[in-house]
mmCIF file of the N, C-alpha and C atoms, coordinates in Angstrom:
data_MODEL
# 
_entry.id   MODEL 
# 
loop_
_atom_site.group_PDB 
_atom_site.id 
_atom_site.type_symbol 
_atom_site.label_atom_id 
_atom_site.label_alt_id 
_atom_site.label_comp_id 
_atom_site.label_asym_id 
_atom_site.label_entity_id 
_atom_site.label_seq_id 
_atom_site.pdbx_PDB_ins_code 
_atom_site.Cartn_x 
_atom_site.Cartn_y 
_atom_site.Cartn_z 
_atom_site.occupancy 
_atom_site.B_iso_or_equiv 
_atom_site.pdbx_formal_charge 
_atom_site.auth_seq_id 
_atom_site.auth_comp_id 
_atom_site.auth_asym_id 
_atom_site.auth_atom_id 
_atom_site.pdbx_PDB_model_num 
ATOM 1   N N  . UNK A 1 1  ? -5.206  -0.200  -12.283 1.00 0.00 ? 1  UNK A N  1 
ATOM 2   C CA . UNK A 1 1  ? -5.041  -1.563  -11.824 1.00 0.00 ? 1  UNK A CA 1 
ATOM 3   C C  . UNK A 1 1  ? -3.578  -1.998  -11.950 1.00 0.00 ? 1  UNK A C  1 
ATOM 4   N N  . UNK A 1 2  ? -2.840  -1.408  -12.869 1.00 0.00 ? 2  UNK A N  1 
ATOM 5   C CA . UNK A 1 2  ? -1.431  -1.760  -13.033 1.00 0.00 ? 2  UNK A CA 1 
ATOM 6   C C  . UNK A 1 2  ? -0.643  -1.394  -11.783 1.00 0.00 ? 2  UNK A C  1 
ATOM 7   N N  . UNK A 1 3  ? -0.927  -0.233  -11.207 1.00 0.00 ? 3  UNK A N  1 
ATOM 8   C CA . UNK A 1 3  ? -0.247  0.177   -9.971  1.00 0.00 ? 3  UNK A CA 1 
ATOM 9   C C  . UNK A 1 3  ? -0.610  -0.760  -8.823  1.00 0.00 ? 3  UNK A C  1 
ATOM 10  N N  . UNK A 1 4  ? -1.877  -1.143  -8.751  1.00 0.00 ? 4  UNK A N  1 
ATOM 11  C CA . UNK A 1 4  ? -2.326  -2.056  -7.695  1.00 0.00 ? 4  UNK A CA 1 
ATOM 12  C C  . UNK A 1 4  ? -1.528  -3.356  -7.750  1.00 0.00 ? 4  UNK A C  1 
ATOM 13  N N  . UNK A 1 5  ? -1.447  -3.946  -8.938  1.00 0.00 ? 5  UNK A N  1 
ATOM 14  C CA . UNK A 1 5  ? -0.720  -5.207  -9.074  1.00 0.00 ? 5  UNK A CA 1 
ATOM 15  C C  . UNK A 1 5  ? 0.777   -5.006  -8.851  1.00 0.00 ? 5  UNK A C  1 
ATOM 16  N N  . UNK A 1 6  ? 1.301   -3.844  -9.213  1.00 0.00 ? 6  UNK A N  1 
ATOM 17  C CA . UNK A 1 6  ? 2.709   -3.538  -8.956  1.00 0.00 ? 6  UNK A CA 1 
ATOM 18  C C  . UNK A 1 6  ? 3.008   -3.474  -7.468  1.00 0.00 ? 6  UNK A C  1 
ATOM 19  N N  . UNK A 1 7  ? 2.126   -2.829  -6.714  1.00 0.00 ? 7  UNK A N  1 
ATOM 20  C CA . UNK A 1 7  ? 2.306   -2.717  -5.263  1.00 0.00 ? 7  UNK A CA 1 
ATOM 21  C C  . UNK A 1 7  ? 2.168   -4.090  -4.608  1.00 0.00 ? 7  UNK A C  1 
ATOM 22  N N  . UNK A 1 8  ? 1.166   -4.861  -5.009  1.00 0.00 ? 8  UNK A N  1 
ATOM 23  C CA . UNK A 1 8  ? 0.987   -6.204  -4.445  1.00 0.00 ? 8  UNK A CA 1 
ATOM 24  C C  . UNK A 1 8  ? 2.217   -7.063  -4.717  1.00 0.00 ? 8  UNK A C  1 
ATOM 25  N N  . UNK A 1 9  ? 2.734   -7.003  -5.932  1.00 0.00 ? 9  UNK A N  1 
ATOM 26  C CA . UNK A 1 9  ? 3.917   -7.777  -6.294  1.00 0.00 ? 9  UNK A CA 1 
ATOM 27  C C  . UNK A 1 9  ? 5.121   -7.337  -5.470  1.00 0.00 ? 9  UNK A C  1 
ATOM 28  N N  . UNK A 1 10 ? 5.290   -6.017  -5.276  1.00 0.00 ? 10 UNK A N  1 
ATOM 29  C CA . UNK A 1 10 ? 6.406   -5.505  -4.488  1.00 0.00 ? 10 UNK A CA 1 
ATOM 30  C C  . UNK A 1 10 ? 6.354   -6.026  -3.055  1.00 0.00 ? 10 UNK A C  1 
ATOM 31  N N  . UNK A 1 11 ? 5.192   -5.952  -2.432  1.00 0.00 ? 11 UNK A N  1 
ATOM 32  C CA . UNK A 1 11 ? 5.050   -6.387  -1.043  1.00 0.00 ? 11 UNK A CA 1 
ATOM 33  C C  . UNK A 1 11 ? 5.267   -7.894  -0.916  1.00 0.00 ? 11 UNK A C  1 
ATOM 34  N N  . UNK A 1 12 ? 4.709   -8.678  -1.841  1.00 0.00 ? 12 UNK A N  1 
ATOM 35  C CA . UNK A 1 12 ? 4.875   -10.130 -1.789  1.00 0.00 ? 12 UNK A CA 1 
ATOM 36  C C  . UNK A 1 12 ? 6.330   -10.535 -2.027  1.00 0.00 ? 12 UNK A C  1 
ATOM 37  N N  . UNK A 1 13 ? 6.997   -9.868  -2.943  1.00 0.00 ? 13 UNK A N  1 
ATOM 38  C CA . UNK A 1 13 ? 8.378   -10.207 -3.281  1.00 0.00 ? 13 UNK A CA 1 
ATOM 39  C C  . UNK A 1 13 ? 9.350   -9.820  -2.179  1.00 0.00 ? 13 UNK A C  1 
ATOM 40  N N  . UNK A 1 14 ? 9.203   -8.606  -1.652  1.00 0.00 ? 14 UNK A N  1 
ATOM 41  C CA . UNK A 1 14 ? 10.167  -8.083  -0.690  1.00 0.00 ? 14 UNK A CA 1 
ATOM 42  C C  . UNK A 1 14 ? 9.793   -8.330  0.768   1.00 0.00 ? 14 UNK A C  1 
ATOM 43  N N  . UNK A 1 15 ? 8.589   -8.810  1.015   1.00 0.00 ? 15 UNK A N  1 
ATOM 44  C CA . UNK A 1 15 ? 8.101   -9.082  2.374   1.00 0.00 ? 15 UNK A CA 1 
ATOM 45  C C  . UNK A 1 15 ? 8.210   -7.848  3.268   1.00 0.00 ? 15 UNK A C  1 
ATOM 46  N N  . UNK A 1 16 ? 7.931   -6.688  2.668   1.00 0.00 ? 16 UNK A N  1 
ATOM 47  C CA . UNK A 1 16 ? 7.926   -5.422  3.413   1.00 0.00 ? 16 UNK A CA 1 
ATOM 48  C C  . UNK A 1 16 ? 7.140   -4.392  2.634   1.00 0.00 ? 16 UNK A C  1 
ATOM 49  N N  . UNK A 1 17 ? 6.826   -3.296  3.295   1.00 0.00 ? 17 UNK A N  1 
ATOM 50  C CA . UNK A 1 17 ? 6.127   -2.188  2.658   1.00 0.00 ? 17 UNK A CA 1 
ATOM 51  C C  . UNK A 1 17 ? 7.139   -1.284  1.958   1.00 0.00 ? 17 UNK A C  1 
ATOM 52  N N  . UNK A 1 18 ? 6.706   -0.484  1.006   1.00 0.00 ? 18 UNK A N  1 
ATOM 53  C CA . UNK A 1 18 ? 7.616   0.452   0.336   1.00 0.00 ? 18 UNK A CA 1 
ATOM 54  C C  . UNK A 1 18 ? 8.185   1.469   1.328   1.00 0.00 ? 18 UNK A C  1 
ATOM 55  N N  . UNK A 1 19 ? 9.430   1.823   1.127   1.00 0.00 ? 19 UNK A N  1 
ATOM 56  C CA . UNK A 1 19 ? 10.124  2.744   2.019   1.00 0.00 ? 19 UNK A CA 1 
ATOM 57  C C  . UNK A 1 19 ? 9.899   4.191   1.601   1.00 0.00 ? 19 UNK A C  1 
ATOM 58  N N  . UNK A 1 20 ? 9.727   5.064   2.580   1.00 0.00 ? 20 UNK A N  1 
ATOM 59  C CA . UNK A 1 20 ? 9.601   6.486   2.269   1.00 0.00 ? 20 UNK A CA 1 
ATOM 60  C C  . UNK A 1 20 ? 10.971  7.121   2.039   1.00 0.00 ? 20 UNK A C  1 
ATOM 61  N N  . UNK A 1 21 ? 12.049  6.401   2.357   1.00 0.00 ? 21 UNK A N  1 
ATOM 62  C CA . UNK A 1 21 ? 13.398  6.925   2.212   1.00 0.00 ? 21 UNK A CA 1 
ATOM 63  C C  . UNK A 1 21 ? 14.010  6.596   0.851   1.00 0.00 ? 21 UNK A C  1 
ATOM 64  N N  . UNK A 1 22 ? 13.477  5.648   0.143   1.00 0.00 ? 22 UNK A N  1 
ATOM 65  C CA . UNK A 1 22 ? 13.972  5.271   -1.176  1.00 0.00 ? 22 UNK A CA 1 
ATOM 66  C C  . UNK A 1 22 ? 13.143  6.012   -2.227  1.00 0.00 ? 22 UNK A C  1 
ATOM 67  N N  . UNK A 1 23 ? 13.803  6.842   -3.020  1.00 0.00 ? 23 UNK A N  1 
ATOM 68  C CA . UNK A 1 23 ? 13.088  7.677   -3.997  1.00 0.00 ? 23 UNK A CA 1 
ATOM 69  C C  . UNK A 1 23 ? 12.283  6.858   -4.989  1.00 0.00 ? 23 UNK A C  1 
ATOM 70  N N  . UNK A 1 24 ? 12.839  5.758   -5.456  1.00 0.00 ? 24 UNK A N  1 
ATOM 71  C CA . UNK A 1 24 ? 12.139  4.938   -6.444  1.00 0.00 ? 24 UNK A CA 1 
ATOM 72  C C  . UNK A 1 24 ? 10.882  4.314   -5.845  1.00 0.00 ? 24 UNK A C  1 
ATOM 73  N N  . UNK A 1 25 ? 11.003  3.747   -4.657  1.00 0.00 ? 25 UNK A N  1 
ATOM 74  C CA . UNK A 1 25 ? 9.846   3.117   -3.998  1.00 0.00 ? 25 UNK A CA 1 
ATOM 75  C C  . UNK A 1 25 ? 8.792   4.147   -3.646  1.00 0.00 ? 25 UNK A C  1 
ATOM 76  N N  . UNK A 1 26 ? 9.225   5.309   -3.179  1.00 0.00 ? 26 UNK A N  1 
ATOM 77  C CA . UNK A 1 26 ? 8.275   6.352   -2.805  1.00 0.00 ? 26 UNK A CA 1 
ATOM 78  C C  . UNK A 1 26 ? 7.501   6.828   -4.027  1.00 0.00 ? 26 UNK A C  1 
ATOM 79  N N  . UNK A 1 27 ? 8.193   7.039   -5.133  1.00 0.00 ? 27 UNK A N  1 
ATOM 80  C CA . UNK A 1 27 ? 7.544   7.531   -6.348  1.00 0.00 ? 27 UNK A CA 1 
ATOM 81  C C  . UNK A 1 27 ? 6.640   6.512   -7.001  1.00 0.00 ? 27 UNK A C  1 
ATOM 82  N N  . UNK A 1 28 ? 7.053   5.253   -6.995  1.00 0.00 ? 28 UNK A N  1 
ATOM 83  C CA . UNK A 1 28 ? 6.279   4.217   -7.675  1.00 0.00 ? 28 UNK A CA 1 
ATOM 84  C C  . UNK A 1 28 ? 5.111   3.706   -6.848  1.00 0.00 ? 28 UNK A C  1 
ATOM 85  N N  . UNK A 1 29 ? 5.341   3.484   -5.567  1.00 0.00 ? 29 UNK A N  1 
ATOM 86  C CA . UNK A 1 29 ? 4.360   2.741   -4.771  1.00 0.00 ? 29 UNK A CA 1 
ATOM 87  C C  . UNK A 1 29 ? 3.765   3.532   -3.616  1.00 0.00 ? 29 UNK A C  1 
ATOM 88  N N  . UNK A 1 30 ? 4.604   4.143   -2.810  1.00 0.00 ? 30 UNK A N  1 
ATOM 89  C CA . UNK A 1 30 ? 4.128   4.753   -1.570  1.00 0.00 ? 30 UNK A CA 1 
ATOM 90  C C  . UNK A 1 30 ? 3.148   5.892   -1.819  1.00 0.00 ? 30 UNK A C  1 
ATOM 91  N N  . UNK A 1 31 ? 3.448   6.755   -2.778  1.00 0.00 ? 31 UNK A N  1 
ATOM 92  C CA . UNK A 1 31 ? 2.537   7.869   -3.065  1.00 0.00 ? 31 UNK A CA 1 
ATOM 93  C C  . UNK A 1 31 ? 1.183   7.362   -3.552  1.00 0.00 ? 31 UNK A C  1 
ATOM 94  N N  . UNK A 1 32 ? 1.189   6.285   -4.347  1.00 0.00 ? 32 UNK A N  1 
ATOM 95  C CA . UNK A 1 32 ? -0.065  5.697   -4.824  1.00 0.00 ? 32 UNK A CA 1 
ATOM 96  C C  . UNK A 1 32 ? -0.877  5.141   -3.651  1.00 0.00 ? 32 UNK A C  1 
ATOM 97  N N  . UNK A 1 33 ? -0.203  4.462   -2.728  1.00 0.00 ? 33 UNK A N  1 
ATOM 98  C CA . UNK A 1 33 ? -0.894  3.900   -1.554  1.00 0.00 ? 33 UNK A CA 1 
ATOM 99  C C  . UNK A 1 33 ? -1.494  5.025   -0.715  1.00 0.00 ? 33 UNK A C  1 
ATOM 100 N N  . UNK A 1 34 ? -0.709  6.073   -0.462  1.00 0.00 ? 34 UNK A N  1 
ATOM 101 C CA . UNK A 1 34 ? -1.192  7.181   0.359   1.00 0.00 ? 34 UNK A CA 1 
ATOM 102 C C  . UNK A 1 34 ? -2.395  7.870   -0.279  1.00 0.00 ? 34 UNK A C  1 
ATOM 103 N N  . UNK A 1 35 ? -2.339  8.092   -1.583  1.00 0.00 ? 35 UNK A N  1 
ATOM 104 C CA . UNK A 1 35 ? -3.448  8.749   -2.285  1.00 0.00 ? 35 UNK A CA 1 
ATOM 105 C C  . UNK A 1 35 ? -4.722  7.907   -2.207  1.00 0.00 ? 35 UNK A C  1 
ATOM 106 N N  . UNK A 1 36 ? -4.591  6.618   -2.469  1.00 0.00 ? 36 UNK A N  1 
ATOM 107 C CA . UNK A 1 36 ? -5.764  5.749   -2.445  1.00 0.00 ? 36 UNK A CA 1 
ATOM 108 C C  . UNK A 1 36 ? -6.278  5.520   -1.033  1.00 0.00 ? 36 UNK A C  1 
ATOM 109 N N  . UNK A 1 37 ? -5.407  5.566   -0.045  1.00 0.00 ? 37 UNK A N  1 
ATOM 110 C CA . UNK A 1 37 ? -5.862  5.448   1.346   1.00 0.00 ? 37 UNK A CA 1 
ATOM 111 C C  . UNK A 1 37 ? -6.718  6.651   1.714   1.00 0.00 ? 37 UNK A C  1 
ATOM 112 N N  . UNK A 1 38 ? -6.323  7.839   1.247   1.00 0.00 ? 38 UNK A N  1 
ATOM 113 C CA . UNK A 1 38 ? -7.125  9.045   1.501   1.00 0.00 ? 38 UNK A CA 1 
ATOM 114 C C  . UNK A 1 38 ? -8.499  8.927   0.857   1.00 0.00 ? 38 UNK A C  1 
ATOM 115 N N  . UNK A 1 39 ? -8.531  8.435   -0.385  1.00 0.00 ? 39 UNK A N  1 
ATOM 116 C CA . UNK A 1 39 ? -9.816  8.247   -1.066  1.00 0.00 ? 39 UNK A CA 1 
ATOM 117 C C  . UNK A 1 39 ? -10.670 7.208   -0.335  1.00 0.00 ? 39 UNK A C  1 
ATOM 118 N N  . UNK A 1 40 ? -10.050 6.144   0.142   1.00 0.00 ? 40 UNK A N  1 
ATOM 119 C CA . UNK A 1 40 ? -10.757 5.071   0.845   1.00 0.00 ? 40 UNK A CA 1 
ATOM 120 C C  . UNK A 1 40 ? -11.385 5.594   2.141   1.00 0.00 ? 40 UNK A C  1 
ATOM 121 N N  . UNK A 1 41 ? -10.616 6.337   2.914   1.00 0.00 ? 41 UNK A N  1 
ATOM 122 C CA . UNK A 1 41 ? -11.111 6.874   4.184   1.00 0.00 ? 41 UNK A CA 1 
ATOM 123 C C  . UNK A 1 41 ? -12.230 7.887   3.945   1.00 0.00 ? 41 UNK A C  1 
ATOM 124 N N  . UNK A 1 42 ? -12.096 8.688   2.900   1.00 0.00 ? 42 UNK A N  1 
ATOM 125 C CA . UNK A 1 42 ? -13.109 9.693   2.587   1.00 0.00 ? 42 UNK A CA 1 
ATOM 126 C C  . UNK A 1 42 ? -14.355 9.081   1.960   1.00 0.00 ? 42 UNK A C  1 
ATOM 127 N N  . UNK A 1 43 ? -14.251 7.822   1.523   1.00 0.00 ? 43 UNK A N  1 
ATOM 128 C CA . UNK A 1 43 ? -15.386 7.167   0.893   1.00 0.00 ? 43 UNK A CA 1 
ATOM 129 C C  . UNK A 1 43 ? -15.518 7.481   -0.589  1.00 0.00 ? 43 UNK A C  1 
ATOM 130 N N  . UNK A 1 44 ? -14.464 8.011   -1.198  1.00 0.00 ? 44 UNK A N  1 
ATOM 131 C CA . UNK A 1 44 ? -14.499 8.393   -2.604  1.00 0.00 ? 44 UNK A CA 1 
ATOM 132 C C  . UNK A 1 44 ? -13.913 7.332   -3.537  1.00 0.00 ? 44 UNK A C  1 
ATOM 133 N N  . UNK A 1 45 ? -13.419 6.247   -2.990  1.00 0.00 ? 45 UNK A N  1 
ATOM 134 C CA . UNK A 1 45 ? -12.843 5.188   -3.820  1.00 0.00 ? 45 UNK A CA 1 
ATOM 135 C C  . UNK A 1 45 ? -13.964 4.433   -4.516  1.00 0.00 ? 45 UNK A C  1 
ATOM 136 N N  . UNK A 1 46 ? -13.758 4.097   -5.774  1.00 0.00 ? 46 UNK A N  1 
ATOM 137 C CA . UNK A 1 46 ? -14.787 3.403   -6.556  1.00 0.00 ? 46 UNK A CA 1 
ATOM 138 C C  . UNK A 1 46 ? -15.134 2.074   -5.887  1.00 0.00 ? 46 UNK A C  1 
ATOM 139 N N  . UNK A 1 47 ? -16.398 1.720   -5.952  1.00 0.00 ? 47 UNK A N  1 
ATOM 140 C CA . UNK A 1 47 ? -16.894 0.552   -5.229  1.00 0.00 ? 47 UNK A CA 1 
ATOM 141 C C  . UNK A 1 47 ? -16.214 -0.747  -5.649  1.00 0.00 ? 47 UNK A C  1 
ATOM 142 N N  . UNK A 1 48 ? -15.858 -0.882  -6.926  1.00 0.00 ? 48 UNK A N  1 
ATOM 143 C CA . UNK A 1 48 ? -15.221 -2.122  -7.364  1.00 0.00 ? 48 UNK A CA 1 
ATOM 144 C C  . UNK A 1 48 ? -13.773 -2.226  -6.883  1.00 0.00 ? 48 UNK A C  1 
ATOM 145 N N  . UNK A 1 49 ? -13.192 -1.115  -6.432  1.00 0.00 ? 49 UNK A N  1 
ATOM 146 C CA . UNK A 1 49 ? -11.811 -1.128  -5.968  1.00 0.00 ? 49 UNK A CA 1 
ATOM 147 C C  . UNK A 1 49 ? -11.696 -1.217  -4.455  1.00 0.00 ? 49 UNK A C  1 
ATOM 148 N N  . UNK A 1 50 ? -12.779 -1.027  -3.739  1.00 0.00 ? 50 UNK A N  1 
ATOM 149 C CA . UNK A 1 50 ? -12.741 -1.003  -2.282  1.00 0.00 ? 50 UNK A CA 1 
ATOM 150 C C  . UNK A 1 50 ? -12.257 -2.333  -1.719  1.00 0.00 ? 50 UNK A C  1 
ATOM 151 N N  . UNK A 1 51 ? -12.805 -3.443  -2.193  1.00 0.00 ? 51 UNK A N  1 
ATOM 152 C CA . UNK A 1 51 ? -12.432 -4.755  -1.664  1.00 0.00 ? 51 UNK A CA 1 
ATOM 153 C C  . UNK A 1 51 ? -10.968 -5.083  -1.965  1.00 0.00 ? 51 UNK A C  1 
ATOM 154 N N  . UNK A 1 52 ? -10.531 -4.759  -3.161  1.00 0.00 ? 52 UNK A N  1 
ATOM 155 C CA . UNK A 1 52 ? -9.132  -5.013  -3.511  1.00 0.00 ? 52 UNK A CA 1 
ATOM 156 C C  . UNK A 1 52 ? -8.199  -4.165  -2.659  1.00 0.00 ? 52 UNK A C  1 
ATOM 157 N N  . UNK A 1 53 ? -8.568  -2.911  -2.440  1.00 0.00 ? 53 UNK A N  1 
ATOM 158 C CA . UNK A 1 53 ? -7.712  -2.042  -1.628  1.00 0.00 ? 53 UNK A CA 1 
ATOM 159 C C  . UNK A 1 53 ? -7.711  -2.498  -0.176  1.00 0.00 ? 53 UNK A C  1 
ATOM 160 N N  . UNK A 1 54 ? -8.830  -3.019  0.297   1.00 0.00 ? 54 UNK A N  1 
ATOM 161 C CA . UNK A 1 54 ? -8.896  -3.566  1.650   1.00 0.00 ? 54 UNK A CA 1 
ATOM 162 C C  . UNK A 1 54 ? -7.918  -4.728  1.813   1.00 0.00 ? 54 UNK A C  1 
ATOM 163 N N  . UNK A 1 55 ? -7.827  -5.593  0.804   1.00 0.00 ? 55 UNK A N  1 
ATOM 164 C CA . UNK A 1 55 ? -6.866  -6.703  0.827   1.00 0.00 ? 55 UNK A CA 1 
ATOM 165 C C  . UNK A 1 55 ? -5.435  -6.173  0.851   1.00 0.00 ? 55 UNK A C  1 
ATOM 166 N N  . UNK A 1 56 ? -5.184  -5.127  0.092   1.00 0.00 ? 56 UNK A N  1 
ATOM 167 C CA . UNK A 1 56 ? -3.858  -4.526  0.082   1.00 0.00 ? 56 UNK A CA 1 
ATOM 168 C C  . UNK A 1 56 ? -3.507  -3.965  1.453   1.00 0.00 ? 56 UNK A C  1 
ATOM 169 N N  . UNK A 1 57 ? -4.452  -3.305  2.101   1.00 0.00 ? 57 UNK A N  1 
ATOM 170 C CA . UNK A 1 57 ? -4.202  -2.758  3.437   1.00 0.00 ? 57 UNK A CA 1 
ATOM 171 C C  . UNK A 1 57 ? -3.945  -3.864  4.458   1.00 0.00 ? 57 UNK A C  1 
ATOM 172 N N  . UNK A 1 58 ? -4.673  -4.975  4.344   1.00 0.00 ? 58 UNK A N  1 
ATOM 173 C CA . UNK A 1 58 ? -4.438  -6.110  5.245   1.00 0.00 ? 58 UNK A CA 1 
ATOM 174 C C  . UNK A 1 58 ? -3.040  -6.667  5.039   1.00 0.00 ? 58 UNK A C  1 
ATOM 175 N N  . UNK A 1 59 ? -2.638  -6.808  3.810   1.00 0.00 ? 59 UNK A N  1 
ATOM 176 C CA . UNK A 1 59 ? -1.297  -7.306  3.510   1.00 0.00 ? 59 UNK A CA 1 
ATOM 177 C C  . UNK A 1 59 ? -0.238  -6.323  4.016   1.00 0.00 ? 59 UNK A C  1 
ATOM 178 N N  . UNK A 1 60 ? -0.488  -5.051  3.839   1.00 0.00 ? 60 UNK A N  1 
ATOM 179 C CA . UNK A 1 60 ? 0.424   -4.014  4.305   1.00 0.00 ? 60 UNK A CA 1 
ATOM 180 C C  . UNK A 1 60 ? 0.557   -4.049  5.830   1.00 0.00 ? 60 UNK A C  1 
ATOM 181 N N  . UNK A 1 61 ? -0.540  -4.275  6.503   1.00 0.00 ? 61 UNK A N  1 
ATOM 182 C CA . UNK A 1 61 ? -0.537  -4.348  7.964   1.00 0.00 ? 61 UNK A CA 1 
ATOM 183 C C  . UNK A 1 61 ? 0.269   -5.557  8.454   1.00 0.00 ? 61 UNK A C  1 
ATOM 184 N N  . UNK A 1 62 ? 0.250   -6.624  7.706   1.00 0.00 ? 62 UNK A N  1 
ATOM 185 C CA . UNK A 1 62 ? 0.995   -7.832  8.063   1.00 0.00 ? 62 UNK A CA 1 
ATOM 186 C C  . UNK A 1 62 ? 2.498   -7.548  8.106   1.00 0.00 ? 62 UNK A C  1 
ATOM 187 N N  . UNK A 1 63 ? 2.984   -6.703  7.215   1.00 0.00 ? 63 UNK A N  1 
ATOM 188 C CA . UNK A 1 63 ? 4.414   -6.387  7.144   1.00 0.00 ? 63 UNK A CA 1 
ATOM 189 C C  . UNK A 1 63 ? 4.718   -5.022  7.751   1.00 0.00 ? 63 UNK A C  1 
ATOM 190 N N  . UNK A 1 64 ? 3.870   -4.572  8.625   1.00 0.00 ? 64 UNK A N  1 
ATOM 191 C CA . UNK A 1 64 ? 4.062   -3.270  9.254   1.00 0.00 ? 64 UNK A CA 1 
ATOM 192 C C  . UNK A 1 64 ? 5.350   -3.255  10.063  1.00 0.00 ? 64 UNK A C  1 
ATOM 193 N N  . UNK A 1 65 ? 6.086   -2.176  9.953   1.00 0.00 ? 65 UNK A N  1 
ATOM 194 C CA . UNK A 1 65 ? 7.345   -2.040  10.678  1.00 0.00 ? 65 UNK A CA 1 
ATOM 195 C C  . UNK A 1 65 ? 7.062   -1.877  12.158  1.00 0.00 ? 65 UNK A C  1 
ATOM 196 N N  . UNK A 1 66 ? 7.842   -2.566  12.977  1.00 0.00 ? 66 UNK A N  1 
ATOM 197 C CA . UNK A 1 66 ? 7.687   -2.482  14.417  1.00 0.00 ? 66 UNK A CA 1 
ATOM 198 C C  . UNK A 1 66 ? 8.922   -1.806  15.017  1.00 0.00 ? 66 UNK A C  1 
ATOM 199 N N  . UNK A 1 67 ? 8.687   -0.987  16.023  1.00 0.00 ? 67 UNK A N  1 
ATOM 200 C CA . UNK A 1 67 ? 9.836   -0.359  16.669  1.00 0.00 ? 67 UNK A CA 1 
ATOM 201 C C  . UNK A 1 67 ? 10.326  -1.246  17.816  1.00 0.00 ? 67 UNK A C  1 
ATOM 202 N N  . UNK A 1 68 ? 11.360  -0.835  18.485  1.00 0.00 ? 68 UNK A N  1 
ATOM 203 C CA . UNK A 1 68 ? 11.995  -1.673  19.503  1.00 0.00 ? 68 UNK A CA 1 
ATOM 204 C C  . UNK A 1 68 ? 11.140  -1.849  20.755  1.00 0.00 ? 68 UNK A C  1 
ATOM 205 N N  . UNK A 1 69 ? 10.111  -1.052  20.936  1.00 0.00 ? 69 UNK A N  1 
ATOM 206 C CA . UNK A 1 69 ? 9.312   -1.118  22.155  1.00 0.00 ? 69 UNK A CA 1 
ATOM 207 C C  . UNK A 1 69 ? 8.054   -1.957  22.001  1.00 0.00 ? 69 UNK A C  1 
ATOM 208 N N  . UNK A 1 70 ? 7.747   -2.426  20.806  1.00 0.00 ? 70 UNK A N  1 
ATOM 209 C CA . UNK A 1 70 ? 6.531   -3.227  20.594  1.00 0.00 ? 70 UNK A CA 1 
ATOM 210 C C  . UNK A 1 70 ? 6.810   -4.688  20.844  1.00 0.00 ? 70 UNK A C  1 
# 
């Protein structure tokens, strides 16, 4: 749960998702998000964490990076 709150705080504070190019952000946040997303899609995420992770994904989608053609 500490990582969850850390990721939520990072996204709310910086108004963006963690960068894959920054070693600190990738190690602290991005790898955790990717791992839990795999568990969520596979259906292996614990039931009490599914709703919280869904909120995190919605927040992440809100700050999704857009390219020049969108």
